[in-house]
Every structure is written in structure tokens, then in C-alpha cells.
KOLMAR-455811 format. One record per atom (N, C-alpha, C): residue in three letters; y negated, z, x. Coordinates in steps of 0.2 Angstrom, whole numbers, plus 5000, padded with zeros to 4 digits. Layout:
AlaYZX/...
% end
This chain:
Met484553644989/Met483953634993/Met483353644989/Asn482853684991/Asn482253694987/Asn481753634989/Lys481553594984/Lys481153534986/Lys480453554987/Asn480253614985/Asn479553634986/Asn479453664993/Thr479953684996/Thr479853715002/Thr480153685008/Met480653645007/Met480953615013/Met480653545015/Ile480353535021/Ile480053465022/Ile480553435026/Ile480753375024/Ile481353335027/Ile481053275030/Ala481253255036/Ala481053195039/Ala481653145037/Ala481453085036/Ala481953035034/Ala482153015041/Val482853025042/Val483153015049/Val483852985048/Ala484052965054/Ala484752945055/Ala485152985059/Val485753015057/Val486153055062/Val486553005066/Val486553015072/Val486952975077/Val487453025080/Ala488053005081/Ala488553045085/Ala488653015091/Ile488653045097/Ile488753025103/Ile489353055106/Val489853015108/Val490453045110/Val490453045118/Leu490653105121/Leu490753105128/Leu491453105130/Val491653055133/Val492353045135/Val492353035143/Ala492753075146/Ala492753065154/Ala492053075157/Ala491653115154/Ala490953125157/Ala490553065156/Val490653025152/Val490252965150/Val490052975143/Val489352975142/Val489052975135/Val489052905132/Val489452895126/Val489452825123/Val489052835117/Ser488552795116/Ser488152795110/Ser488552765104/Met488452795098/Met488752765092/Met488452705090/Gly487952675093/Gly487552615091/Gly486952635087/Gly486752585084/Gly486152585080/Gly485452565084/Asn485652545090/Asn485052525094/Asn484552575095/Gly484752635095/Gly484352695096/Gly484252705104/Ser483752755105/Ser483552775112/Ser483452845112/Lys483552875118/Lys483452945119/Lys482752965119/Ser482553005115/Ser481853025115/Ser481653095119/Ala481153095122/Ala480953145126/Ala480953215122/Gly481253265125/Gly481253325122/Gly481753335116/Val482153285114/Val482653295109/Val483353295112/Pro483653355111/Pro484353355114/Pro484853315111/Thr485353295115/Thr485953255112/Thr486553305113/Ala487053285108/Ala487753325109/Ala488253265109/Ser488853285112/Ser489353245113/Ser489853255107/Lys489853305104/Lys490353315099/Lys490053335092/Leu490053405090/Leu489753425084/Leu488953415085/Gln488653385080/Gln487953365080/Gln487553415076/Ile487553475078/Ile487253525075/Ile486853575080/Met486253585079/Met485953635084/Met486253705083/Gly486353735089/Gly486653805089/Gly487353795092/Asn487553735093/Asn488253715096/Asn488053715104/Ala487953775106/Ala487653785113/Ala488053755118/Asn488753765117/Asn489153745123/Asn489453675121/Asp489153635116/Asp489353565115/Asp490053555114/Asp490353595109/Asp491053575108/Asp491153555101/Ser491753575097/Ser491853555091/Ser491653605085/Thr491353655087/Thr491253705082/Thr490653755084/Ile490453795080/Ile489953845082/Ile490253915081/Asp490253955086/Asp490654015086/Asp490354065091/Ser490654125092/Ser490454175096/Ser490254155103/Glu490654095106/Glu490454075112/Glu489754045113/Asp489554015107/Asp488853995107/Asp488354055107/Met488554105103/Met488154165103/Met488054195110/Ala488654195114/Ala488654225121/Ala488154185125/Ile488054115124/Ile487654075128/Ile486854095126/Leu486754105120/Leu486154115117/Leu485854185120/Asp486354235120/Asp486154305123/Asp486054295130/Ser486354255134/Ser486254255141/Ser485554215142/Ile485354175138/Ile484654145138/Ile484154195137/Leu484254235132/Leu483754295130/Leu483754345136/Ala484354355139/Ala484354405144/Ala484054375151/Gly483954315151/Gly483654285157/Gly484154265162/Thr484754265161/Thr485254245165/Thr485554175165/Ala485254135159/Ala485354065158/Ala484754035156/Ser484653975156/Ser484053935154/Ser484153885148/Leu483653885144/Leu483753835138/Leu483753765141/Ser483553755147/Ser483553685149/Ser484253665151/Asp484653715152/Asp485453705154/Asp485853705147/Tyr485553735142/Tyr485853735135/Tyr485453715130/Pro485153655130/Pro484653635125/Pro484853645118/Leu485553645116/Leu485753645109/Leu485653725107/Ala485553765111/Ala485453835109/Ala484853855106/Asp484353805105/Asp483753815101/Asp483953795094/Val484253845091/Val484553845084/Val484053815079/Asn483453835079/Asn482953815074/Asn482553765076/Tyr482653735082/Tyr482353675085/Tyr481553685085/Asp481353745088/Asp480653755088/Asp480353755095/Gly480753735100/Gly480553735107/Gly480653795111/Thr480953845108/Thr481053915112/Thr481653945109/Val481953995113/Val482454035110/Val482254105110/Asn482254135104/Asn482054205102/Asn482554235097/Ala482254295094/Ala482654325089/Ala482754285083/Asp482354245081/Asp482454195076/Asp483054155076/Asp483154125082/Asp483754085084/Asp484354125083/Lys484354185086/Lys484954235086/Lys485154245078/Ala484654265074/Ala484754275067/Ala485054215064/Leu484754155065/Leu485054095062/Leu485754075064/Leu485854085071/Leu486454075073/Leu487054115070/Gln486854175069/Gln487354225066/Gln487454205059/Asp486954185055/Asp487054155049/Asp487554095049/Ile487454055054/Ile487853995054/Ile488654015056/Ile488654055061/Ile489354085063/Ile489654115057/Asp489254145053/Asp489554175047/Asp489654125041/Arg489454065042/Arg489554015037/Arg489154035031/Lys488554065031/Lys488254095026/Lys487954035021/Glu488154035015/Glu487853985011/Glu487153985010/Gly486753935009/Gly486053925009/Gly485753925016/Thr486053925021/Thr485753925028/Thr485553855029/Thr484953855032/Thr484653785035/Thr484953775042/Val485353715042/Val485553695049/Val485153635051/Tyr485153625057/Tyr484753575060/Tyr485153525064/Val485153465061/Val485653405063/Val485353365068/Leu485653345073/Leu485453295078/Leu485453225075/Cys484953195076/Cys484853135072/Cys484453075076/Leu484453015073/Leu484052965074/Leu483552955068/Asp482952935070/Asp482552915064/Asp482652845062/Val482352815057/Val482552755055/Val482352695060/Asp481952715065/Asp481752665070/Asp482252665076/Gly482752715076/Gly483252725081/Gly483152765086/Asn482652815085/Asn482452865090/Asn482752935089/Asp482852965094/Asp483153035093/Asp482653085089/Thr482953125084/Thr482553175081/Thr483053225078/Val482853275075/Val483253325072/Val483053335064/Val483453345060/Val483353355053/Val483653415050/Pro483253455046/Pro483553515043/Pro483953495036/Cys484453525035/Cys484853515028/Cys485153585027/Glu485353595021/Glu485653655018/Glu486353655019/Tyr486653715021/Tyr487353725022/Tyr487653765016/Pro488153755013/Pro488553695014/Pro488253635011/Leu488453575013/Leu488153515010/Leu488453495004/Arg488053484998/Arg488353474992/Arg487953424988/Asn488253394983/Asn487853344979/Asn487653284983/Ile488053254987/Ile487853204991/Ile487953134988/Val487553084990/Val487653014988/Val487752974995/Ala488252934995/Ala488352895001/Ala488352825000/Tyr488152785005/Tyr488152715004/Tyr488452675009/Gly488852625008/Gly489252585013/Gly489852615015/Thr490352565016/Thr491052585017/Thr491052625023/Asn490752615029/Asn490752645035/Asn490452715035/Met490152735029/Met489952805028/Met490352835023/Gln490552805018/Gln490952835012/Gln491552855014/Leu491952815019/Leu492552835021/Leu492552895025/Pro492152905030/Pro492152965034/Pro491953025029/Val491553015024/Val491453075019/Val492153095016/Leu492553045014/Leu493153055010/Leu493653075015/Tyr493653055022/Tyr494153085026/Tyr494053155028/Ala493453175027/Ala493253245028/Ala493353285021/Asn493753255017/Asn493853285010/Asn493153305007/Gly492653255007/Gly492053275004/Gly491953234998/Gly492453194995/Gly492353164989/Gly492153204983/Gln492453274984/Gln492353314979/Gln491553344978/Tyr491253324983/Tyr490553344984/Tyr490053284982/Met490353234980/Met489853174979/Met489653174972/Ala488953174972/Ala488653174965/Ala488553104962/Gly488553054967/Gly488552984965/Gly488752934970/Tyr488752874968/Tyr488952824973/Tyr488752754971/Phe488552714975/Phe488252644974/Phe488852594973/Asn489352604976/Asn489952554976/Asn490552584978/Ser491152564974/Ser491752584976/Ser492252524975/Ser492452504981/Ser492852434981/Ser493552444982/Tyr493852504984/Tyr494552514985/Tyr494852574981/Asp495252554976/Asp495452594971/Asp495852654974/Val496252644979/Val496652694982/Val496352734987/Ala496052704992/Ala495752734998/Ala495152774996/Glu494752754990/Glu494152794988/Glu494352834981/Ala494952844980/Ala495152874974/Ala494952954974/Ser494752984979/Ser494553054979/Ser493853064978/Ile493453004977/Ile492753014974/Ile492753064968/Ser492353114968/Ser492353154962/Ser492353114955/Ser492753134950/Ser492753104944/Ser492053114940/Ser491653164942/Ser491053174939/Ser490453134943/Ala490653104948/Ala490153064952/Ala489853004948/Val489252994948/Val488952944944/Val488952874948/Asp489152824944/Asp489152754947/Asp488452734946/Leu488052724952/Leu487352704952/Leu487252624952/Lys487852594951/Lys487752514950/Lys487452474956/Gly487652494962/Gly487452454967/Gly487952404969/Ser487952374975/Ser488452334977/Ser488652344984/Ser489152314987/Ser489352324994/Ser488852294999/Arg488452254997/Arg487952215001/Arg487252245001/Ser487052274995/Ser486352294994/Ser486252344989/Ile485752384989/Ile485552424984/Ile484952394980/Ser485052374974/Ser484552344970/Ser484052394968/Asp483452374966/Asp482952414964/Asp483152454958/Ala483552424953/Ala483852464948/Ala484352514950/Ala484752504955/Ala485152554957/Ala484852614961/Trp484252594964/Trp483852644967/Trp483552694962/Thr483352664957/Thr483052694951/Thr483552744948/Asn484152724948/Asn484752764945/Asn484852824950/Phe484752814956/Phe484852864961/Phe484352914960/Met483652894960/Met483152944959/Met483152984953/Glu483452944947/Glu483452984941/Glu484053034941/Leu484553014945/Leu485153064946/Leu484853124949/Asp484453114955/Asp484253174958/Asp483753224953/Ala483353184949/Ala482953224945/Ala483353264939/Ser483953234938/Ser484353264933/Ser484853324935/Leu484953324942/Leu485453374944/Leu485153444945/Glu485453494943/Glu485253564943/Glu485153584951/Gly485553564955/Gly485553584962/Gly485253534966/Asp484953474964/Asp484653424968/Asp485153384972/Ile484953324975/Ile485353294979/Ile485353324986/Gly485953344989/Gly485953374995/Gly485753335001/Ala485953275001/Ala485753225006/Ala485953155004/Phe485653105007/Phe485853035006/Phe486053015012/Leu486752985012/Leu487052965018/Leu487152895018/Ile487052865024/Ile487052795025/Ile487252775032/Asp487652725033/Asp487852695039/Asp487252655042/Tyr487152655049/Tyr486652625052/Tyr486652545050/Ser487252515050/Ser487252445048/Ser486952425042/Asn486852475038/Asn486552465031/Asn485852485031/Val485552505037/Val484852535037/Val484352495034/Ser484452425034/Ser483952385031/Ser483852395023/Gln484252435020/Gln484152455013/Gln483652505012/Met483552535018/Met483052595017/Met482352565019/Thr482052535014/Thr481352515014/Thr480852575015/Ser480252565017/Ser479752615018/Ser479652655012/Ala479652615006/Ala479552645000/Ala480152694998/Arg480752675000/Arg481352714998/Arg481352775003/Val481152765009/Val481052825013/Val480552875011/Thr480052845008/Thr479552895005/Thr479752924999/Asp480152894995/Asp480452924989/Asp480852984991/Leu481252974996/Leu481753034999/Leu481353085001/Ser480853075005/Ser480353125008/Ser480053165003/Asp479753124998/Asp479353164993/Asp479853204988/Ala480453184988/Ala480953224984/Ala481253274988/Gly481153284994/Gly481453334999/Gly482253315000/Ile482453255000/Ile483153235001/Ile483253215008/Pro483653245012/Pro483753225019/Pro484053155019/Leu483853105023/Leu484153045024/Leu484553045031/Ile485253045030/Ile485653055036/Ile486052985037/Ile485852955042/Ile486152895044/Ile486652905050/Tyr487252895049/Tyr487752895055/Tyr487852825057/Ser487852815063/Ser488052745066/Ser488752755067/Ser489152745062/Ser489852755062/Ser490352695061/Ala490052635062/Ala490452575061/Ala491052575066/Asp490952595072/Asp491452595077/Asp491852655077/Ala492552645079/Ala493052695078/Ala492852755082/Glu492652755088/Glu492552815092/Glu491952855089/Ser491452825087/Ser490852865084/Ser491052895077/Glu491552855074/Glu491752885067/Glu492052955068/Leu492352965073/Leu492653025074/Leu492153085074/Val491653075077/Val491053125077/Val490753135071/Thr490653075067/Thr490453075061/Thr490853115056/Thr491453105056/Thr491953145052/Thr491953225054/Leu491953235060/Leu491853305063/Leu491253335060/Thr490653305061/Thr490053335058/Thr490053345051/Leu490253295047/Leu490253295040/Leu490753355038/Gly491253365041/Gly491753415039/Gly491453485040/Phe491053495046/Phe490653555047/Phe490153565041/Leu489753515040/Leu489253525035/Leu489553535028/Phe490153515026/Phe490453525020/Phe490753595019/Gly490953625025/Gly491253685026/Gly491953695023/Gly492153755023/Gly492853775021/Gly493353735024/Asn493853705020/Asn494453675023/Asn494253605027/Ser493653575024/Ser493353515027/Ser493253525035/Glu492953585036/Glu492853595043/Glu493453595048/Ser493953625046/Ser494553625050/Ser494853555050/Leu494853525045/Leu495053455044/Leu494653405049/Gly494053415049/Gly493653375053/Gly493753385060/Val493953445062/Val494053455069/Val494753425071/Ser495253435067/Ser495853405068/Ser495853325068/Tyr495453295064/Tyr495353225063/Tyr495053195070/Ala494553235072/Ala494153205078/Ala494653215084/Gln494953275085/Gln495353295091/Gln495953245091/Leu496253225086/Leu496753175087/Leu496553105089/Gly495953085087/Gly495653025090/Gly495453035097/Trp495253095099/Trp495053105106/Trp495653105110/Asp496253125107/Asp496853125111/Asp497053055112/Val496953005107/Val497152935108/Val496752905113/Leu496052925113/Leu495652895119/Leu495852915125/Glu496052985126/Glu496253005132/Glu496952975135/Tyr497352965130/Tyr497952925132/Tyr497852855134/Ile497452825130/Ile497252755132/Ile496952755139/Asp496452795140/Asp496152805147/Asp496552815152/Gly497052855151/Gly497552865156/Gly498052805158/Lys498052765153/Lys498452705155/Lys498052645158/Val497452635155/Val497152575157/Val496452585159/Gly496252655160/Gly495552675162/Gly495352655169/Gly495852645173/Gly495752625180/Gly495652555181/Leu495752515176/Leu495752435177/Leu495052415179/Ser494952365183/Ser494352335185/Ser494152285179/Asp493552265179/Asp493352225173/Asp493752155174/Ser493852135179/Ser494252075180/Ser495052085178/Glu495252145178/Glu495952155175/Glu495952175168/Arg495452185165/Arg495452205158/Arg495552145153/Thr495852155148/Thr495952105143/Thr495252085139/Ser495052025139/Ser494452005135/Ser494651995128/Phe494152005124/Phe494252005117/Phe493651965113/Ile493751935108/Ile493251915103/Ile493351955096/Cys492851985093/Cys492952015087/Cys492751965081/Cys493151975075/Cys492951935070/Cys492851985064/Thr492551955058/Thr492551995052/Thr492451945046/Met492551965040/Met492551925034/Met492851865035/Tyr493551865038/Tyr493951805039/Tyr493751765045/Ile493151735044/Ile492951675049/Ile492251685052/Tyr492051745052/Tyr491351765055/Tyr491551795062/Ile491151765067/Ile491251785074/Ile490751845075/Cys490951905077/Cys490451955079/Cys490051945085/Gln489451945084/Gln488951935090/Gln489051985095/Asn488751975101/Asn488852015107/Asn488652085106/Asp488152105102/Asp488052175101/Asp488252205094/Ser488652175091/Ser488952195085/Ser489352265086/Thr489252305082/Thr489652375082/Thr490452365082/Phe490652305079/Phe491352295079/Phe491652285086/Asn491252265091/Asn491452265098/Asn491552325101/Ala491352385098/Ala491352445102/Ala492052475102/Thr492452465096/Thr493152495096/Thr493652465101/Pro493652395102/Pro494152375107/Pro493852385114/Thr493152395115/Thr492952415121/Thr493152485123/Ser493152535118/Ser493452595119/Ser494152595120/Ala494452545118/Ala495252545119/Ala495352505125/Gly494952495129/Gly495052475136/Gly494952395137/Gly494652365132/Gly494552295133/Gly493852275136/Ile493752215137/Ile493052195139/Ile492852135134/Ala492252145132/Ala492052095127/Ala491952025131/Tyr492151975127/Tyr492151905130/Tyr491551885132/Ser490951905129/Ser490351885131/Ser490151915138/Lys490551965140/Lys490351985147/Lys490651945152/Val491151895150/Val491451855155/Val491351785154/Asn491051765149/Asn490951695147/Asn490251685145/Ser489851655149/Ser489051655148/Ser488951605142/Ser489351555141/Ser489251505136/Ser489351545129/Phe489851585129/Phe489951615122/Phe489351665121/Ala489151705127/Ala488651755126/Ala488051725124/Ser487851665126/Ser487251625124/Ser487251605117/Thr487851585115/Thr487951555108/Thr487951615103/Tyr488251665105/Tyr488351725100/Tyr487951785101/Ser487251775104/Ser486851835105/Ser486651865098/Gly486551925098/Gly486351965092/Gly486752025091/Asp486652055085/Asp487052115083/Asp487352105076/Ser487452045074/Ser487752035067/Ser488351995068/Ser488451945064/Ser488951895064/Ser488751825062/Thr489151775065/Thr489051705063/Thr489651675060/Lys489551645054/Lys490051605051/Lys490251545055/Met490951535056/Met491151475060/Met490951415056/Ser490651365059/Ser490451305055/Ser490951255054/Ser491451265059/Ser492051215058/Ser492651245062/Val493251215061/Val493851245064/Val493851235072/Glu493251205074/Glu493251195082/Glu492751245085/Ala492551295081/Ala492051345083/Ala492251375090/Leu492951395090/Leu493251435095/Leu493651385100/Ser493551325099/Ser494051285103/Ser493851285111/Asn493251305113/Asn493151305120/Asn493251375123/Tyr493551415119/Tyr493551485121/Tyr494351515120/Thr494751465121/Thr495451485120/Thr495751525126/Asp495351535131/Asp495651575137/Asp495451655135/Val495151665130/Val495051735128/Val495751775128/Gly495751835129/Gly496351875129/Gly496651895122/Ala496151905118/Ala496351925111/Ala495851915106/Val495951905100/Val495451895095/Val495651945090/Ile495251995088/Ile495352055084/Ile494952045078/Asn495252035072/Asn494952015066/Asn494952075061/Asn494352105060/Asn494352165056/Asn494352155048/Arg494752185045/Arg494852175038/Arg494852245034/Ser494552255029/Ser494652315025/Ser495152305019/Ile495752335020/Ile496252325016/Ile496452385012/Asp496452395006/Asp496652455002/Asp497452465003/Trp497652525002/Trp498352535003/Trp498752554996/Gly499252594997/Gly499652604991/Gly500052544989/Leu500352504993/Leu500652444992/Leu501452454992/Thr501752414988/Thr502552404989/Thr502652364995/Ser503352354997/Ser503552315002/Ser503352245001/Ala503452224994/Ala503252154993/Ala502552144993/Glu502152194991/Glu501452184991/Glu501152184998/Val501452215003/Val501252215010/Val501352145012/Asp501952115011/Asp502052045013/Asp501551995010/Glu501452005004/Glu500951965000/Glu500251965003/Thr500052035005/Thr499352045008/Thr499352005014/Ile499852015019/Ile499751985025/Ile499751905025/Val500151875020/Val500151805020/Val499451785017/Asp499251825012/Asp498551805008/Asp497951805013/Ile497951855018/Ile497451855023/Ile497451805028/Trp498051795030/Trp498151745036/Trp497951675033/Glu498151665027/Glu498051595024/Glu497451585019/His497051645019/His496451645015/His496051575015/Ser495851555009/Ser495551485009/Ser494751495010/Asn494451465014/Asn493751465016/Asn493551395014/Asp493351385007/Asp493051325005/Asp493651265006/Gly494251285005/Gly494751245006/Gly495151235012/Thr494851275017/Thr495151275024/Thr495451345025/Ala496151345027/Ala496451415028/Ala496151445034/Ser496151515034/Ser495851555039/Ser496151535046/Tyr496851535046/Tyr497151525052/Tyr496951455056/Glu496751405052/Glu496551345055/Glu495951355060/Phe495551405058/Phe494951415062/Phe495151445069/Phe495751465070/Phe496051495076/Phe496551455079/Thr496551395078/Thr496951345082/Thr496951355089/Gly497551365092/Gly497651375099/Gly497551445101/Leu497451495096/Leu497351565097/Leu497751605092/Thr498151575088/Thr498551615083/Thr499051665086/Asp499251645092/Asp499651695096/Asp499351755099/Lys498651745099/Lys498251805101/Lys497851835096/Leu497951815089/Leu497551845084/Leu497851905081/Tyr497451955080/Tyr497752025078/Tyr497252045072/Tyr497552065066/Tyr497152095061/Tyr497152165061/Val496652205061/Val496652275061/Val496252305054/Asn496552345051/Asn496252375045/Asn495752415046/Asn495152395044/Asn494452435046/Asn494352495042/Leu494752505036/Leu494752565032/Leu495052625035/Leu495452615040/Leu495852675043/Leu495452715047/Pro495752775048/Pro495352825053/Pro495252795060/Gly494752815063/Gly494552795069/Gly495052795074/Gly495452855075/Gly495952855079/Gly496552805079/Val496652785072/Val497152735071/Val496952665073/Arg496352655072/Arg496052585074/Arg496052585081/Leu495852635085/Leu495852635092/Leu496552625095/Ala497052655092/Ala497752645094/Ala497952575093/Tyr497852545087/Tyr498052475086/Tyr497652425090/Ala497052435091/Ala496652395096/Ala496952395102/Ala497152455105/Ala497552455111/Ala498152415111/Cys498552415106/Cys499152375105/Cys498952295106/Ala498452275102/Ala498252205102/Ala498052185109/Leu497652225113/Leu497452215120/Leu497952215125/Tyr498352265124/Tyr498852285130/Tyr499552295127/Gly499852245124/Gly500452255120/Gly501052275125/Asp500952265131/Asp501552275136/Asp501452355138/Val500852385136/Val500752455138/Val500852505132/Phe500552475126/Phe500552525120/Phe500952495115/Thr501352525112/Thr501852505107/Thr501652515100/Leu501852475096/Leu501652485089/Leu501952545086/Glu502552565089/Glu502852625087/Glu502352685088/Trp502052685094/Trp501552735096/Trp500952735091/Ala500752675089/Ala500152675085/Ala500352695078/Glu500952675076/Glu501152695069/Glu501252775069/Asp501452805074/Asp501552875074/Asp500852915074/Ile500352885077/Ile499652905076/Ile499452905068/Leu499552845065/Leu499452845058/Leu499852895054/Gln500452905056/Gln500852955052/Gln500553025053/Gln500253045059/Gln499953105060/Gln499353115056/Tyr498953065055/Tyr498353065050/Tyr498553075043/Ile499153045041/Ile499353055034/Ile499553125033/Asp499953155038/Asp500153225038/Asp499653275038/Met499053255040/Met498453295041/Met498153325035/Gly498253285029/Gly498053305023/Gly497353285021/Thr497153225024/Thr496553195022/Thr496653155016/Ala496153165011/Ala496253135004/Ala496353065004/Pro496053015007/Pro496152945006/Pro496852925008/Leu497252965012/Leu497952945014/Leu498452985010/Asp498253025005/Asp498653075001/Asp499253024998/Gly499853044999/Gly500353014995/Gly500552944998/Gln500252925004/Gln500452865007/Gln500952875013/Ser501252815015/Ser501752815020/Ser501552755025/Thr501752755031/Thr501652695035/Thr501852635032/Asp502352635027/Asp502552575024/Asp502152545018/Ser501752595016/Ser501252575010/Ser500552555013/Ile500452545019/Ile499852525022/Ile499952465027/Val499452415026/Val499452365030/Val498952385036/Ala499152415041/Ala498752435046/Ala498552385051/Tyr499052335053/Tyr498952295058/Tyr499452235057/Phe499252175059/Phe499752125059/Phe499552065064/Asp500052025066/Asp499951975070/Asp500351915068/Leu500451865072/Leu500751805070/Leu501551815069/Asp501851855073/Asp502551875071/Asp502651905065/Met502151955063/Met502251985057/Met502051945051/Tyr501651895052/Tyr501451845047/Tyr502051805045/Asn502351775051/Asn502951735050/Asn503551775046/Ala503651835048/Ala504151875045/Ala503951885037/Ala503351905036/Ala503151905029/Ala503151845025/Lys503051785028/Lys503151725025/Lys503851705023/Ala504251725028/Ala504951705027/Ala505351725020/
% end
């Protein structure tokens, strides 16, 4: 990217998935802005027909607009350079994108840091990136983008994140925050790179790290700030699809396969339980960090909702009042959930690295189930609910998490064998974090029965 000529707005990329003609926001508390188009799949201007790629079909639509037989209002994504009109400039740029011409400026559908829709330009193919947050770093790696990482603030998972480039610089951040010293390291890295930082990527759940001063730093340096709201599994599919396109080459086809398998999972789930009324749906409470209850608007609730469940806050007003917000609340005692034992399922989200032996799998399950919280085992906080308690590995591909969430909610409809097959398909796909793994080396999901078996 040429810092002297490209003006970059500090923005957040949001992926919005269209399933069964319903647009589902990736989160981030964003809102649709007047005049800014939205896409359901690939989040790139020029994707006129709103599918998973940019090709001759999109050019045919643009040509029909130029010929007067179609309207931009019907195909707003055909405004390739996002200047409000379709003309020869759009046609030339679209051809460059179709040709996957290096150095081409592409315009990415985004949110700004306030959660409003906008569009940001960046250079194709995307290189020399820096990502922050597990919910951003894993999609980068699933699109086989680790090779394009110039730096990282934190790497917590030795196996899952092993594909981060060996030349990437450790910027000395943490999983919870970007210190001033770490930010200085990042800006110094940008200054030292011959090709400059191609983009700074961050998940919306970490947007608080982007202070106004840091946003200004990025803008002054000509570094796009790309914030995907990808914490929930359905949105993560579009995140990985779009990143794969931006990385180009084999990453593009991998991103398409990755997203499509997840959409197939969603379609299968919808075919089985999509017709249920709210009163028939299984209610759920989500947890994280062992004993933290996810609040009503937490993005963790999006995955089981996509898997056909209904958030417990929708059916219990007392719970809704107690746990309002979009973050999480630590249980103050083992009685915290005692009034809510009629919930259908409790889904506890854990990030669990893989590459485990059979003995290590059992040990991991037991350690998580019995994890000490200031002397009190985790399972004690779920008294009366342990037969409804399900742990799902939050590091796994979105399609896998959706499958296991469906198993937790509707165990009589969706089998663990089916979910395991979805995991195997992702392993076979060739995505770097799962390279060399098997379904036996990964703790994808476990419940009380699996804990008892591991403990035996």
C-alpha cells in the first residue's frame, strides 16, 4: 500500500450472513447506514450478485447496468469503486479484480468503530497483516493467512496457532489488552517494513482497544483497520470467506469451501428444527471462562441461536433482568443458577488447544469439568444442571461449533457422529490449524457422560 496516496478510514468489517432469506448481523451493535450497501456473503464491492466470489457473472450485471437494462438500485454491490455511480471506471476495476491483478484496490464492506456501515479500500492481495484477538486470529489462520502475518500481539495456542509465520514479530501484547508498549512495537514494525502493514485486523469484541489515538495512528500511517465481528460461528464463516478472498491464491478457494460447509450445516439444521415455534425450541444459557454467565446480548448467544435454540433470556424475564448487557457476569456463588434449572441446555464455551493423546484428552476433560475457582470446582456452580451442561471448543471452525451446538440443544435429532463428521471434513479441507489432526486429538465437545468416562 502506498501510504502517501491511499486515504484509509478506520473501520470495522462486518459480515452479514443471509440464510433462508433472513439477514443475520454478525454483531458489533452496528446499524445499517443510509446509502451503504450490505452483502450476505463475500464482503467486497464488485460482488454484484452477492455470492461467494467475483467473476464474469458480476461483470454481466455491471454491463447490464451500463446498457440501461438493469439498475444500480437493484445491484448496489456493482458500484465497484464505491463512488455512487457505475461507469467505465467500475468496469475497468472489476476486470482487474476478476483477473486477480496484484496491487488492485478493493473496497471492503465495513462498519466504522461506532458500529455504522461504511466501506474501506485496501490493497489486493492482502499482505503484512497484524491481527489481534483469538476471534480474529483464528479466521486468519483458517484461511491459511498465517504466512502473511507480519506480527501478532499474543499467541496462546501452540498447535492451533502454529501456522503463524515464523518471521512474524511478537509485539508483546496480551490476550486481554494491547498495552501502550505493545502498540508502540506495532507502529515501529510498520515503519520498519519495506511493504508497510497491509491491514490491522481485530474482532469487534476487542474494539475497546482501538482508542481514538490509535485510530488516528492507523489513519495517519495509511493502515486499514478491519474489524470483523466474528465471535459467533455463523459470522465467522463470512469472515473466513472474505479473508480468503483478500489473501488470494489457494486461500480464496479454501475460504469458499470453509464457508460453504458451514452453510451446509446451517441448512441441515434449519431443515430439521427450523419449523419449530419459540415455545418448542430448546432454551439455553451460555457461559464462558468456566463460571461466567453470558449476558443477554453477548455474541456467544448467537451460535446456539443459529443452531435452532432460543436464549433463556427470551423466556425468563427474571434472568433477562439480572443478566442484561453484552458482556458476561461472574457467578458470585454456586447458587447463581439455582432459580433457572428449567433451562434446556447450558453451553459453556472453552478455547482448547489440540494435538492431544488419548490420555491428554481425558485429562483435559476432567481438568475443565473440575477446574478450581478459588477452591470451588466448576461443576459445583452447575448443581442441578450438570446433565444439561455441554462444553464446546470455541477455537474450532464455525461450522463445527454450529454442529455441536445443535447436538447440545437437540441430542435426539443431531448425533455426535454427524458433528464429528463435519469436523473431519474441515480437517480434510487443508486448513492450516487442523493440519495433522484427527477427531481423536481434539476435544471438540463434552458432557457429563463424557466426563464420567474420562474420569473412570
